[in-house]
Each structure stands twice: as C-alpha cells, then as structure tokens.
C-alpha positions as CSV (number, residue, x, y, z in Angstrom):
1,X,-7.4,-1.8,23.1
2,X,-9.0,-1.7,19.6
3,X,-5.9,-3.0,17.8
4,X,-5.0,-5.6,20.4
5,X,-5.6,-8.5,18.0
6,X,-3.3,-6.9,15.4
7,X,-0.6,-6.3,18.0
8,X,-0.8,-9.9,19.2
9,X,-0.6,-11.2,15.5
10,X,2.5,-9.1,14.9
11,X,4.1,-10.2,18.2
12,X,3.5,-13.9,17.5
13,X,4.6,-13.5,13.8
14,X,1.4,-15.1,12.5
15,X,1.3,-16.2,8.9
16,X,-2.1,-14.4,8.4
17,X,-1.1,-11.1,10.0
18,X,-2.3,-9.0,7.1
19,X,-5.7,-10.7,7.1
20,X,-6.0,-10.3,10.9
21,X,-5.1,-6.6,10.6
22,X,-7.7,-6.0,7.8
23,X,-10.4,-7.8,9.8
24,X,-9.5,-5.9,12.9
25,X,-9.5,-2.6,11.0
26,X,-12.8,-3.0,9.1
27,X,-14.9,-5.2,11.5
28,X,-13.2,-4.5,14.8
29,X,-15.8,-1.9,15.7
30,X,-18.3,-4.7,16.0
31,X,-17.9,-6.9,19.0
32,X,-18.1,-10.1,16.9
33,X,-15.4,-8.9,14.5
34,X,-13.1,-8.0,17.2
35,X,-13.5,-11.3,19.1
36,X,-13.0,-13.2,15.8
37,X,-9.8,-11.3,15.1
38,X,-8.6,-11.9,18.7
39,X,-9.2,-15.6,18.6
40,X,-7.5,-15.9,15.2
41,X,-4.5,-14.0,16.5
42,X,-4.2,-16.1,19.6
43,X,-4.9,-19.5,17.9
44,X,-1.8,-21.7,17.5
45,X,-1.0,-22.9,14.0
46,X,-1.2,-26.6,13.2
47,X,2.1,-27.8,12.0
48,X,2.1,-29.5,8.6
49,X,2.8,-33.2,8.6
50,X,6.0,-34.0,6.6
51,X,6.2,-37.5,5.2
C-alpha cells in the first residue's frame, strides 16, 4: 500500500516516474506526501501542441 503511487507510475509509464518514486520513498510516510505522489501518478499528462 505504501508504494502504490510508485506502482501506478510504473504501470502508466509516466515521464516523471523517478521523481514520483523519490517523493513516495522520502515523503510517503506523511499522509500529505503520499497523497501528492498518488495524485501525480494518476494525473494524465497534457499533450504538447504541435504547430
């Protein structure tokens, strides 16, 4: 349960997976850090506009 945000980030192939894992590892013990990592892992990326 503790590493759920990291697992989700890996499964969704997030661009910021390393940052999410580090945030989860160092601040996941706090409820706020864990929730931030979870939201970041679940959030969809905004595609870049190509002109």
